[in-house]
C-alpha positions as CSV (number, residue, x, y, z in Angstrom):
1,M,-64.3,26.0,-11.0
2,M,-62.2,27.8,-8.4
3,W,-60.9,26.4,-5.1
4,D,-62.3,27.8,-1.9
5,T,-59.9,30.1,-0.1
6,K,-59.8,28.0,3.0
7,W,-58.4,25.0,1.1
8,R,-55.5,26.9,-0.5
9,W,-53.1,26.6,2.5
10,P,-53.9,23.3,4.1
11,L,-53.5,21.4,0.8
12,P,-49.8,22.1,0.3
13,I,-49.2,21.4,3.9
14,L,-50.9,18.0,3.6
15,L,-48.9,17.2,0.5
16,L,-45.6,18.2,2.0
17,P,-44.9,14.8,3.7
18,L,-45.7,13.0,0.5
19,L,-43.3,15.3,-1.4
20,V,-40.6,14.7,1.1
21,V,-41.0,10.9,0.8
22,I,-40.9,11.1,-3.0
23,C,-37.9,13.4,-3.1
24,T,-35.9,11.3,-0.6
25,S,-36.7,7.9,-2.0
26,P,-33.9,5.9,-3.7
27,A,-35.7,6.4,-7.1
28,A,-35.8,10.1,-6.7
29,C,-32.3,10.7,-5.7
30,D,-30.9,7.9,-7.9
31,C,-29.4,6.3,-4.9
32,P,-26.8,3.7,-5.8
33,E,-26.9,0.2,-4.4
34,I,-25.7,-0.2,-0.8
35,I,-22.0,-0.5,-0.2
36,I,-20.8,-3.2,2.2
37,G,-17.8,-3.2,4.5
38,I,-15.5,-6.2,4.6
39,D,-12.8,-7.2,7.0
40,L,-10.7,-9.7,5.1
41,G,-8.6,-11.1,7.9
42,T,-5.7,-13.5,8.0
43,T,-7.6,-16.1,10.0
44,R,-11.2,-14.9,10.0
45,S,-13.3,-12.5,7.8
46,R,-16.4,-10.5,8.4
47,V,-18.9,-8.5,6.5
48,A,-20.9,-5.5,7.8
49,I,-23.6,-3.3,6.3
50,P,-25.0,0.2,7.0
51,R,-28.8,-0.1,7.3
52,K,-31.3,2.4,8.5
53,G,-28.8,4.5,10.4
54,R,-27.2,1.4,12.1
55,F,-24.3,-0.8,11.3
56,E,-24.7,-4.5,11.5
57,I,-22.2,-7.4,11.5
58,L,-23.8,-10.2,9.6
59,D,-23.9,-13.7,11.0
60,N,-23.1,-16.5,8.6
61,F,-25.3,-19.4,7.8
62,E,-24.0,-21.3,10.9
63,G,-24.9,-18.4,13.2
64,D,-21.3,-17.1,13.7
65,S,-20.4,-13.4,13.1
66,S,-17.3,-14.4,11.1
67,I,-16.1,-17.1,8.8
68,P,-12.6,-18.8,8.8
69,S,-10.4,-17.6,6.0
70,Y,-10.1,-21.1,4.6
71,V,-10.8,-22.5,1.1
72,A,-10.6,-26.2,0.4
73,F,-11.1,-28.5,-2.5
74,T,-12.4,-32.1,-2.2
75,S,-11.1,-34.9,-4.3
76,A,-14.4,-34.8,-6.2
77,G,-13.8,-31.2,-7.1
78,E,-16.2,-29.6,-4.7
79,R,-15.1,-26.2,-3.3
80,L,-15.5,-25.5,0.4
81,T,-15.2,-22.2,2.2
82,G,-15.2,-21.0,5.7
83,Q,-15.8,-23.5,8.6
84,A,-16.4,-26.4,6.2
85,A,-13.0,-25.8,4.6
86,K,-11.3,-25.6,8.0
87,E,-12.8,-28.9,9.1
88,Y,-11.8,-30.5,5.9
89,A,-8.2,-29.4,6.5
90,V,-8.0,-32.0,9.2
91,I,-8.4,-34.9,6.8
92,N,-6.7,-33.4,3.7
93,P,-4.4,-30.5,4.7
94,G,-2.7,-30.3,1.2
95,N,-6.0,-29.2,-0.4
96,A,-7.0,-26.7,2.3
97,I,-5.7,-23.2,1.7
98,Y,-5.3,-20.6,4.4
99,D,-3.0,-17.6,5.2
100,F,-3.5,-16.4,1.6
101,K,-3.5,-12.8,2.9
102,R,0.2,-13.4,3.5
103,L,0.6,-14.4,-0.2
104,I,-1.5,-11.8,-2.1
105,G,0.4,-9.2,-4.0
106,R,3.7,-10.8,-3.4
107,Q,6.3,-12.7,-5.5
108,L,7.4,-16.3,-4.9
109,D,11.0,-15.1,-4.1
110,D,9.7,-12.8,-1.4
111,R,11.7,-13.3,1.8
112,D,8.6,-13.6,4.0
113,V,7.1,-16.1,1.6
114,Q,10.2,-18.2,1.5
115,H,10.4,-18.2,5.3
116,R,7.0,-19.7,5.6
117,L,7.1,-22.3,2.7
118,N,7.9,-25.2,5.1
119,D,5.1,-24.2,7.5
120,W,2.3,-24.6,4.9
121,P,1.0,-28.1,4.1
122,F,-0.2,-26.9,0.6
123,A,2.1,-26.3,-2.3
124,V,3.0,-22.7,-3.2
125,V,4.0,-22.2,-6.9
126,E,4.1,-19.4,-9.5
127,K,1.4,-18.7,-12.1
128,D,1.6,-15.9,-14.7
129,N,4.4,-14.2,-12.7
130,K,2.1,-14.3,-9.6
131,I,2.2,-16.4,-6.5
132,A,-0.3,-19.3,-6.5
133,V,-1.2,-22.5,-4.7
134,Q,-1.4,-26.0,-6.2
135,V,-4.0,-28.6,-5.2
136,M,-5.0,-32.0,-6.4
137,I,-8.6,-32.4,-7.7
138,G,-9.7,-35.8,-9.0
139,G,-6.1,-36.9,-9.4
140,K,-5.2,-33.9,-11.5
141,S,-3.2,-30.8,-10.6
142,A,-5.0,-27.4,-10.3
143,V,-3.4,-24.1,-9.7
144,F,-5.1,-21.0,-8.2
145,S,-3.6,-17.6,-7.7
146,A,-3.7,-15.9,-4.3
147,E,-6.2,-13.4,-5.8
148,E,-8.5,-16.2,-6.9
149,I,-8.4,-17.8,-3.5
150,S,-9.1,-14.5,-1.8
151,G,-11.9,-13.8,-4.3
152,M,-13.6,-17.1,-3.1
153,I,-13.8,-15.8,0.4
154,L,-15.0,-12.4,-0.8
155,R,-17.7,-14.1,-2.9
156,E,-18.9,-16.0,0.2
157,L,-19.2,-12.7,2.1
158,K,-20.9,-11.1,-0.9
159,V,-23.5,-13.9,-1.0
160,L,-24.1,-13.5,2.7
161,A,-24.8,-9.8,2.4
162,E,-27.1,-10.3,-0.6
163,S,-29.1,-13.0,1.2
164,Y,-29.6,-10.6,4.1
165,L,-30.4,-7.5,2.0
166,G,-32.5,-9.3,-0.6
167,H,-30.8,-7.6,-3.6
168,N,-27.6,-7.5,-5.5
169,V,-24.4,-6.0,-4.0
170,S,-21.6,-4.8,-6.3
171,D,-19.5,-2.3,-4.2
172,A,-17.5,-2.8,-1.1
173,V,-15.0,-1.1,1.3
174,I,-12.3,-3.6,2.2
175,T,-9.9,-3.2,5.0
176,V,-6.1,-3.9,4.7
177,P,-3.2,-3.7,7.1
178,A,-1.6,-0.2,7.2
179,W,1.7,-1.6,6.0
180,F,0.2,-3.0,2.7
181,N,2.0,-1.5,-0.3
182,D,0.4,-0.5,-3.6
183,A,0.9,-3.9,-5.2
184,Q,-0.9,-5.6,-2.3
185,R,-3.8,-3.1,-2.4
186,Q,-4.2,-3.5,-6.1
187,A,-4.1,-7.3,-5.7
188,I,-7.0,-7.0,-3.2
189,K,-9.0,-5.1,-5.8
190,A,-8.2,-7.8,-8.4
191,A,-9.4,-10.5,-5.9
192,A,-12.6,-8.5,-5.4
193,A,-13.1,-8.3,-9.2
194,T,-13.2,-12.1,-9.4
195,A,-16.0,-12.0,-6.9
196,A,-17.9,-9.4,-9.0
197,L,-17.2,-6.7,-6.4
198,D,-16.0,-3.2,-7.1
199,V,-13.7,-1.9,-4.3
200,T,-14.5,1.7,-3.7
201,L,-11.8,2.0,-1.0
202,T,-9.1,-0.1,0.6
203,L,-9.2,1.2,4.2
204,N,-6.4,0.8,6.7
205,E,-7.5,-1.5,9.5
206,P,-6.3,0.8,12.4
207,T,-8.1,3.7,10.7
208,A,-11.3,1.6,10.4
209,A,-11.1,0.8,14.2
210,A,-10.7,4.5,15.0
211,I,-13.7,5.5,12.8
212,A,-15.8,2.8,14.4
213,Y,-15.5,4.7,17.7
214,G,-16.2,8.1,16.0
215,L,-12.7,9.4,16.6
216,D,-12.9,11.2,13.2
217,R,-15.6,13.4,14.6
218,I,-13.7,14.0,17.8
219,G,-10.6,14.9,15.7
220,K,-12.6,17.8,14.1
221,M,-12.4,19.6,17.4
222,G,-8.6,19.3,17.8
223,V,-5.6,17.0,17.4
224,I,-5.8,13.6,19.1
225,S,-3.5,10.6,19.1
226,V,-4.8,7.0,19.0
227,L,-2.9,3.8,19.7
228,V,-4.5,0.8,17.9
229,Y,-3.5,-2.5,19.4
230,D,-4.3,-5.1,16.8
231,L,-3.7,-8.7,18.0
232,G,-5.4,-11.0,15.5
233,G,-5.3,-14.7,14.7
234,G,-2.1,-14.6,12.7
235,T,-0.4,-11.2,13.1
236,Y,0.2,-8.4,15.6
237,D,0.4,-4.7,14.9
238,A,0.6,-1.6,17.1
239,T,-0.2,1.6,15.2
240,L,-0.1,5.2,16.2
241,L,-2.7,7.4,14.5
242,L,-2.9,11.2,14.6
243,V,-6.4,12.6,13.9
244,E,-6.8,16.3,13.0
245,D,-9.8,17.9,11.3
246,G,-11.2,14.5,10.4
247,V,-7.9,13.5,8.7
248,F,-6.1,10.3,9.8
249,E,-2.3,10.1,9.6
250,V,-0.4,7.0,10.4
251,L,2.6,8.2,12.5
252,A,4.2,4.9,13.3
253,I,3.6,1.2,13.0
254,S,5.4,-1.8,14.5
255,G,4.5,-5.4,15.1
256,N,5.2,-9.1,14.5
257,A,3.9,-11.0,11.5
258,D,4.4,-14.3,13.3
259,L,2.6,-13.5,16.6
260,G,-1.1,-14.0,17.1
261,G,-3.9,-16.2,18.3
262,D,-2.5,-19.2,16.4
263,S,0.7,-18.9,18.5
264,F,-1.4,-19.2,21.7
265,D,-3.4,-22.1,20.3
266,R,-0.2,-24.0,19.5
267,T,1.2,-23.4,23.0
268,L,-2.0,-24.7,24.6
269,A,-2.3,-27.7,22.2
270,S,1.3,-28.7,23.0
271,H,0.5,-28.5,26.8
272,L,-2.7,-30.6,26.4
273,A,-0.8,-33.2,24.3
274,H,1.8,-33.5,27.0
275,L,-0.9,-34.1,29.6
276,W,-2.7,-36.7,27.4
277,N,0.6,-38.5,26.7
278,A,1.4,-38.7,30.4
279,D,-2.0,-40.1,31.2
280,S,-2.3,-42.5,28.3
281,K,1.4,-43.6,28.1
282,Q,1.2,-42.9,24.3
283,D,2.6,-40.2,22.0
284,C,0.0,-38.3,20.1
285,T,2.4,-35.7,18.8
286,Q,3.4,-38.1,15.9
287,N,-0.3,-38.2,14.7
288,A,-0.6,-35.1,12.5
289,T,-4.4,-35.5,12.2
290,A,-4.8,-35.7,16.0
291,M,-2.7,-32.6,16.5
292,R,-4.6,-30.6,14.0
293,V,-7.9,-31.6,15.8
294,L,-6.3,-30.6,19.1
295,Q,-5.2,-27.2,17.9
296,Q,-8.7,-26.5,16.6
297,K,-10.1,-27.5,20.0
298,S,-7.5,-25.3,21.7
299,E,-8.8,-22.3,19.7
300,V,-12.3,-23.0,20.9
301,A,-11.0,-23.3,24.5
302,K,-9.1,-20.0,24.1
303,R,-12.4,-18.2,23.2
304,I,-14.2,-19.8,26.1
305,L,-11.5,-18.8,28.6
306,S,-11.8,-15.1,27.5
307,A,-15.3,-15.2,29.2
308,Q,-15.0,-18.1,31.7
309,S,-12.5,-19.3,34.2
310,K,-12.2,-22.8,32.8
311,A,-12.9,-24.8,29.6
312,R,-13.4,-28.5,28.9
313,L,-12.0,-30.2,25.8
314,T,-13.4,-33.6,24.6
315,V,-12.3,-35.4,21.5
316,P,-13.7,-38.9,21.0
317,A,-11.3,-41.5,19.5
318,F,-8.5,-38.9,19.7
319,H,-5.6,-41.3,19.1
320,Y,-5.7,-45.0,18.4
321,G,-9.3,-45.1,19.7
322,K,-8.6,-43.5,23.0
323,D,-10.7,-40.4,23.9
324,L,-9.4,-37.0,25.1
325,D,-11.2,-35.4,28.0
326,L,-9.2,-32.5,29.7
327,T,-10.0,-29.3,31.5
328,V,-7.9,-26.2,31.3
329,T,-8.2,-23.1,33.5
330,R,-7.7,-19.5,32.5
331,A,-4.7,-19.2,34.9
332,T,-3.0,-22.1,33.2
333,F,-3.6,-20.7,29.7
334,E,-2.3,-17.3,30.7
335,S,0.8,-18.8,32.4
336,L,1.6,-20.8,29.3
337,N,1.5,-17.8,27.0
338,E,2.8,-15.0,29.4
339,Q,6.0,-14.8,27.5
340,L,4.2,-14.4,24.2
341,F,2.0,-11.7,25.7
342,Q,5.0,-9.8,26.9
343,M,6.4,-9.9,23.4
344,T,3.8,-7.4,22.3
345,L,5.0,-4.6,24.6
346,P,8.3,-3.6,22.8
347,S,6.3,-2.8,19.7
348,I,4.1,-0.4,21.7
349,N,7.2,1.4,22.9
350,K,8.5,1.7,19.3
351,T,5.2,3.1,18.2
352,L,4.8,5.6,21.0
353,A,8.2,7.0,20.1
354,G,6.3,8.8,17.4
355,L,4.7,11.0,20.1
356,A,8.1,12.2,21.2
357,E,9.1,13.1,17.7
358,L,5.8,14.9,17.3
359,A,6.3,16.8,20.5
360,E,9.8,17.9,19.3
361,F,8.4,19.0,16.0
362,Y,5.6,21.1,17.4
363,K,7.5,22.2,20.4
364,E,4.8,21.1,22.8
365,P,4.0,17.9,24.7
366,F,1.8,15.3,23.1
367,D,0.1,12.6,25.2
368,L,-1.7,9.5,24.2
369,D,-5.5,10.3,24.0
370,H,-7.1,6.9,23.2
371,V,-6.4,3.2,23.0
372,V,-8.4,0.9,20.7
373,F,-8.2,-2.9,20.8
374,T,-8.8,-4.9,17.6
375,G,-8.4,-8.5,16.8
376,G,-10.0,-11.5,18.5
377,S,-6.9,-12.3,20.6
378,S,-7.1,-8.9,22.3
379,R,-10.2,-10.1,24.1
380,I,-7.9,-12.2,26.3
381,P,-8.3,-10.6,29.8
382,R,-4.6,-10.8,30.6
383,I,-3.8,-8.8,27.4
384,A,-6.0,-5.9,28.5
385,T,-4.5,-5.9,32.0
386,L,-0.9,-6.1,30.6
387,V,-1.4,-3.3,28.1
388,E,-3.2,-1.0,30.6
389,S,-0.4,-1.5,33.1
390,H,2.2,-0.8,30.5
391,L,0.4,2.5,29.5
392,N,0.2,3.7,33.1
393,G,-3.4,2.9,33.6
394,K,-4.7,4.1,30.2
395,K,-7.8,2.1,29.5
396,A,-8.9,1.0,26.0
397,L,-12.2,2.2,24.6
398,H,-15.2,-0.1,25.1
399,G,-18.5,-0.6,23.5
400,I,-17.6,-2.5,20.3
401,S,-16.3,-6.1,20.2
402,S,-12.6,-6.0,19.3
403,E,-13.2,-8.8,16.8
404,E,-15.8,-6.8,15.0
405,V,-14.5,-3.2,15.3
406,V,-12.6,-3.2,12.0
407,A,-15.6,-4.5,10.1
408,Y,-17.8,-2.0,11.9
409,G,-15.5,0.8,10.8
410,A,-15.6,-0.5,7.3
411,A,-19.4,-0.3,7.3
412,V,-19.2,3.3,8.6
413,M,-16.9,4.2,5.8
414,A,-19.1,2.4,3.3
415,Q,-22.0,4.7,4.3
416,M,-19.7,7.7,4.0
417,R,-19.0,6.6,0.4
418,T,-22.6,7.2,-0.6
419,P,-23.1,11.0,-0.1
420,P,-26.1,11.4,-2.5
421,C,-28.4,9.2,-0.3
422,Y,-27.0,9.7,3.2
423,G,-25.9,13.3,3.1
424,I,-22.4,12.6,4.3
425,G,-19.6,14.5,2.6
426,S,-16.3,13.3,1.3
427,Y,-13.7,11.7,3.6
428,R,-9.9,12.1,3.6
429,M,-7.1,9.9,5.0
430,T,-3.4,10.4,4.5
431,D,-2.3,6.8,4.5
432,V,-1.7,6.9,0.8
433,S,-2.0,10.3,-0.7
434,Y,-0.5,12.9,-3.1
435,G,0.8,16.2,-1.7
436,I,3.1,19.1,-2.1
437,E,6.4,19.6,-0.2
438,D,6.4,22.5,2.2
439,H,9.4,24.7,2.8
440,D,10.4,22.7,5.9
441,G,10.5,19.4,4.0
442,T,7.2,18.1,5.2
443,I,4.5,17.0,2.8
444,L,1.1,18.6,2.8
445,P,-1.4,15.9,1.7
446,M,-4.0,17.3,-0.8
447,I,-5.7,14.3,-2.4
448,H,-6.1,10.6,-1.7
449,Y,-5.7,8.3,-4.7
450,E,-8.8,6.3,-3.8
451,Y,-10.9,9.4,-4.6
452,F,-11.4,10.3,-8.2
453,P,-12.3,12.5,-9.9
454,T,-11.3,15.1,-7.3
455,L,-9.9,18.6,-7.0
456,A,-8.1,20.2,-4.1
457,S,-6.4,23.6,-3.6
458,H,-4.2,25.2,-1.0
459,I,-2.6,28.6,-0.6
460,F,1.2,28.6,0.1
461,M,3.3,31.7,1.0
462,T,6.9,32.5,0.2
463,A,9.5,31.5,2.8
464,T,12.2,34.1,2.1
465,D,12.4,37.8,1.4
466,G,12.5,38.8,-2.3
467,Q,11.7,35.3,-3.4
468,D,10.7,35.4,-7.1
469,T,10.6,31.6,-7.9
470,F,8.4,29.0,-6.1
471,R,9.4,25.4,-6.6
472,I,6.5,22.9,-6.5
473,R,7.5,19.3,-5.8
474,L,4.7,16.6,-6.0
475,F,5.1,13.5,-3.9
476,K,3.3,10.2,-3.5
477,S,3.1,9.9,0.3
478,T,2.4,6.9,2.5
479,F,2.3,7.1,6.3
480,K,5.5,9.1,6.6
481,N,5.2,12.9,6.3
482,M,8.8,13.8,5.3
483,S,9.7,14.2,1.7
484,H,12.9,12.2,1.9
485,D,10.8,9.2,3.0
486,N,8.4,9.3,0.0
487,T,8.4,9.1,-3.7
488,L,8.9,12.2,-5.9
489,I,6.5,12.2,-8.9
490,G,7.8,15.5,-10.5
491,E,8.3,19.1,-10.0
492,L,7.7,22.5,-11.7
493,N,8.7,26.1,-11.0
494,L,6.6,29.2,-10.8
495,T,8.8,32.0,-11.9
496,G,8.3,35.8,-12.2
497,I,6.7,36.3,-8.8
498,P,6.9,40.0,-7.8
499,R,9.6,40.3,-5.1
500,A,8.1,41.0,-1.6
501,P,8.9,40.3,2.0
502,R,8.4,36.7,3.0
503,G,4.8,35.6,3.6
504,V,3.4,38.3,1.4
505,A,3.2,36.6,-1.9
506,R,0.4,34.0,-2.0
507,I,0.7,31.0,-4.3
508,S,-2.5,29.0,-5.0
509,I,-1.8,25.4,-6.0
510,T,-4.6,23.3,-7.3
511,M,-4.2,19.5,-7.8
512,A,-6.6,17.5,-10.0
513,F,-7.2,13.8,-10.2
514,D,-9.4,12.6,-13.1
515,E,-11.2,9.4,-13.9
516,Q,-8.2,8.0,-15.8
517,H,-6.1,8.5,-12.7
518,H,-4.1,11.3,-14.3
519,I,-2.8,13.9,-11.9
520,S,-2.2,17.5,-12.8
521,V,-1.0,20.5,-10.9
522,H,-1.8,24.2,-11.5
523,A,0.0,27.0,-9.6
524,A,-0.7,30.7,-9.8
525,D,0.4,33.9,-8.0
526,V,-2.8,35.2,-6.4
527,T,-1.2,38.0,-4.3
528,P,-3.5,41.0,-4.1
529,H,-1.9,44.0,-5.9
530,W,-1.2,47.2,-3.9
531,S,-3.4,49.3,-6.3
532,D,-6.3,47.1,-5.4
533,R,-5.6,47.4,-1.7
534,W,-5.4,51.2,-2.0
535,L,-8.8,51.3,-3.6
536,V,-10.3,49.1,-0.9
537,T,-8.8,51.3,1.8
538,R,-10.0,54.5,0.1
539,Y,-13.6,53.1,-0.3
540,L,-13.7,51.9,3.3
541,C,-12.5,55.2,4.7
542,A,-15.0,57.0,2.6
543,A,-17.8,54.8,3.9
544,L,-16.8,55.4,7.5
545,S,-16.0,59.1,7.5
546,A,-18.1,60.3,4.5
547,V,-15.4,62.8,3.7
548,V,-14.4,61.5,0.4
549,T,-17.2,60.3,-1.9
550,P,-16.0,57.4,-4.0
551,D,-17.1,57.5,-7.6
552,W,-18.9,54.5,-9.3
553,T,-15.7,53.5,-11.0
554,D,-14.0,53.0,-7.6
555,R,-17.0,51.1,-6.3
556,W,-17.0,48.8,-9.3
557,L,-13.3,48.1,-8.8
558,V,-13.7,47.4,-5.1
559,T,-16.6,45.1,-5.7
560,R,-14.6,43.2,-8.4
561,Y,-11.7,42.9,-5.9
562,L,-13.9,41.7,-3.0
563,C,-16.2,39.3,-5.0
564,V,-13.9,38.0,-7.8
565,A,-10.5,36.5,-7.1
566,P,-7.8,38.5,-8.9
567,S,-6.7,37.0,-12.2
568,P,-3.2,35.6,-11.9
569,K,-0.5,37.3,-13.9
570,V,2.0,34.5,-13.3
571,W,0.9,30.8,-13.5
572,V,2.2,27.4,-14.5
573,H,0.5,24.1,-15.3
574,N,1.7,20.5,-15.8
575,D,0.2,17.1,-16.3
576,F,2.1,14.4,-14.5
577,G,0.3,11.5,-16.2
578,N,-1.1,8.3,-14.6
579,A,-0.4,8.7,-10.8
580,L,-1.0,5.0,-10.1
581,N,1.9,4.0,-12.3
582,V,4.4,6.0,-10.2
583,L,7.0,3.7,-8.9
584,T,7.8,3.6,-5.1
585,K,11.3,4.1,-3.9
586,E,11.8,0.4,-3.5
587,Q,10.6,-0.3,-7.0
588,Q,12.8,2.5,-8.3
589,K,15.8,1.1,-6.4
590,Q,15.1,-2.4,-7.8
591,N,14.8,-1.1,-11.4
592,E,18.0,0.9,-11.0
593,E,19.8,-2.2,-9.8
594,E,18.4,-4.2,-12.7
595,A,19.5,-1.5,-15.1
596,R,23.0,-1.4,-13.6
597,I,23.4,-5.2,-13.9
598,A,22.1,-5.0,-17.5
599,E,24.5,-2.2,-18.3
600,E,27.4,-4.2,-16.9
601,H,26.4,-7.2,-18.9
602,E,26.2,-5.1,-22.1
603,K,29.5,-3.5,-21.3
604,L,31.1,-6.9,-20.9
605,H,29.5,-8.2,-24.1
606,R,30.8,-5.2,-26.1
607,G,34.2,-5.6,-24.6
608,R,34.4,-9.2,-25.6
609,E,33.3,-8.4,-29.1
610,A,35.9,-5.7,-29.4
611,R,38.6,-8.0,-28.1
612,F,37.6,-10.7,-30.6
613,A,37.8,-8.2,-33.5
614,F,41.2,-6.9,-32.3
615,V,42.7,-10.4,-31.9
616,S,41.3,-11.5,-35.3
617,Y,42.8,-8.4,-37.0
618,T,46.2,-8.9,-35.3
619,T,46.3,-12.6,-36.3
620,A,45.4,-11.8,-39.9
621,L,48.1,-9.1,-40.0
622,I,50.8,-11.4,-38.6
623,R,49.8,-14.0,-41.3
624,R,50.1,-11.4,-44.0
625,V,53.6,-10.3,-42.9
626,R,54.7,-13.9,-42.8
627,D,53.4,-14.5,-46.3
628,L,55.3,-11.4,-47.5
629,N,58.6,-12.7,-46.0
630,E,58.3,-15.9,-47.9
631,I,58.1,-14.1,-51.2
632,E,61.7,-13.4,-52.6
633,N,60.8,-10.3,-54.5
634,S,58.8,-8.8,-51.7
635,K,58.2,-5.1,-52.0
636,L,58.2,-4.7,-48.2
637,N,61.3,-2.7,-47.5
638,G,63.2,-2.9,-44.2
639,V,61.8,0.4,-42.8
640,H,58.2,-0.6,-43.4
641,K,58.8,-4.1,-42.2
642,E,60.4,-2.8,-39.0
643,R,57.5,-0.5,-38.3
644,M,54.9,-3.2,-38.9
645,L,56.7,-5.7,-36.7
646,Q,57.1,-3.1,-33.9
647,A,53.4,-2.3,-34.0
648,L,52.4,-6.0,-34.0
649,D,54.7,-6.6,-31.0
650,T,53.1,-3.8,-29.1
651,A,49.6,-5.1,-30.0
652,R,50.4,-8.6,-28.9
653,G,52.0,-7.5,-25.7
654,W,48.9,-5.4,-25.0
655,I,46.6,-8.3,-25.7
656,K,48.4,-10.5,-23.2
657,N,47.7,-8.0,-20.5
658,R,44.0,-8.7,-20.9
659,D,42.8,-7.8,-17.4
660,K,43.3,-4.1,-17.9
661,Y,40.9,-3.9,-20.9
662,A,38.7,-7.1,-20.8
663,T,35.5,-5.1,-20.3
664,C,36.3,-1.7,-21.9
665,A,35.3,-1.8,-25.6
666,E,36.4,1.8,-26.2
667,T,40.0,1.1,-25.0
668,I,40.3,-2.0,-27.1
669,Q,39.0,-0.2,-30.2
670,E,41.5,2.6,-29.6
671,Q,44.3,0.1,-29.6
672,K,43.0,-1.5,-32.8
673,R,42.9,2.0,-34.5
674,L,46.5,2.6,-33.5
675,L,47.6,-0.7,-35.1
676,E,45.5,0.1,-38.2
677,S,47.1,3.6,-38.5
678,V,50.5,1.9,-39.0
679,A,49.6,-1.2,-40.9
680,E,46.9,0.0,-43.4
681,P,49.0,2.7,-45.2
682,I,51.8,0.2,-45.7
683,L,49.5,-2.5,-47.0
684,A,47.8,0.0,-49.3
685,R,51.1,1.0,-50.7
686,L,52.2,-2.6,-51.3
687,A,48.8,-3.2,-53.1
688,A,49.4,-0.2,-55.3
689,V,53.0,-1.4,-56.2
690,S,51.7,-4.9,-57.0
691,V,49.1,-3.6,-59.4
692,H,51.6,-1.3,-61.2
693,D,54.0,-4.3,-61.7
694,E,51.2,-6.4,-63.2
695,L,50.4,-3.7,-65.6
């Protein structure tokens, strides 16, 4: 049976939508599970998801868009997270852990950790060479590492996302401060692993805020500068970003790790306590529980005052059965914290100095293009007015809540990390990358260590006339773009380059990063040869003038030259090993210092051993000479005895002057050899004479 002609065309057209649905379904494209974005904050944390072309900040089970970064353990062993843990901190502060973002990836002897030890009510200890906290559960001590505590908050956010999506979540993009080092970033990944999450990317918080406003797409049309003003609950950072062709570069960062919303809460709580004391004729500041309650109420009042002109605080049975009922105005709150607000401005000036350096480098002026606010405390109206005035009327971008903008950016990046389903390509950021040093000492970023496996290439040109060697230096780069500020991984030289004027020779450098984090570099001379260029010119002239008819051999050569890259006659390749194990300059300096101390200890130890052997030998020799003098028929004649005693006196006098050789084993051993060269032949001769007499 044959189909009628009139049905041949409509049928495929009718089936086309069905084919599109089938081909674009998750099963057809083998789409991985959705990746979530997490803002793991010092005081509050959030989770966001990409869903149907939109990005949503998920509310927790209490209806709030964030959860406090608190973990607590009751005396019965129950674990609390979020708001419940924060409320439990009022009655049992020693078992409520917060500020763990300040602990993760650090050592107990870290200066910043030691500075804060007295401020935390919980005990900070060491576990398996990692920083940890100690709590009491059921009368017994329990120790949890900072990674384990962070993992508990991440697990709470993971459960929240899974309950909303209705399926399992295993991948996440987690934001971190731009100043986090490799150890802290790796600790974040270890914390996520305890929550059964695989971190596909640790994203810088200022970069996430810029991505949330789509500045990566604007950057593809030119170079723009962005100031990210991040005033959170516990810390403050001002970061200057440069965006060019979708690539983010952190030019400068400055801030204060002790300034944030908690500072404003404490100031307001102290003021309210003073008012209550004056009204009640009592002193509530000696009641630690009452002051913790008052500080939590002050945080709520601060949030209200960001939207309203006044806020009322009520706490039943606040202190010794007396209630607290006070009203505070926005003007009062801003007046109390004005000095703290002003403390954020010098960091802006330090950060914007990067624009002046950039203008000097490019020999053209650079202005600030955009300002982005992040962090809940940046919602305070006085902050916006103060920063805008300081920046000569430059207004911050609006449209996304400053509390949610980092999580929103993490969700955008999470969608970018799933190109098979969403059709979005790869993404590059130069916060932590690997690159090649250019002739002017700057580093050209080529790959980001978060992306593997990956491959990147770039064409370099010679910088001097007649250059026949090209030195390739591979650097691990952070947010600074000069080679002397970054860590050298290794170098290799491409030799045998045909001499030519500068800029003629073309060197192709390809960098590869495999699944095992091994990094390798391949460099080759890809300069077109003059014979090939002559053939191309001859063929093009023939095509235009039709005077010279090129033969098929010429055409084949020209086609080969135009369509196939010329095979390099000079090339070099090197595998630099595991790139993640490369030590930073600080780690190298620390290791060098430890090696120097160990070498000094070894030198001192060898010197002491050499001195002990010298003294022992000298003492034994003196005893031997004394014994020979007591023997009447001693074979030690006057000349030999005089030489022996003179050598012993020299040795004893040298030993008394111990400060000159106490740590130099080689010098001591040389003096011992000098004594042996005098004493041993004499003793050997006496031994031979004694044996002959016995026979």
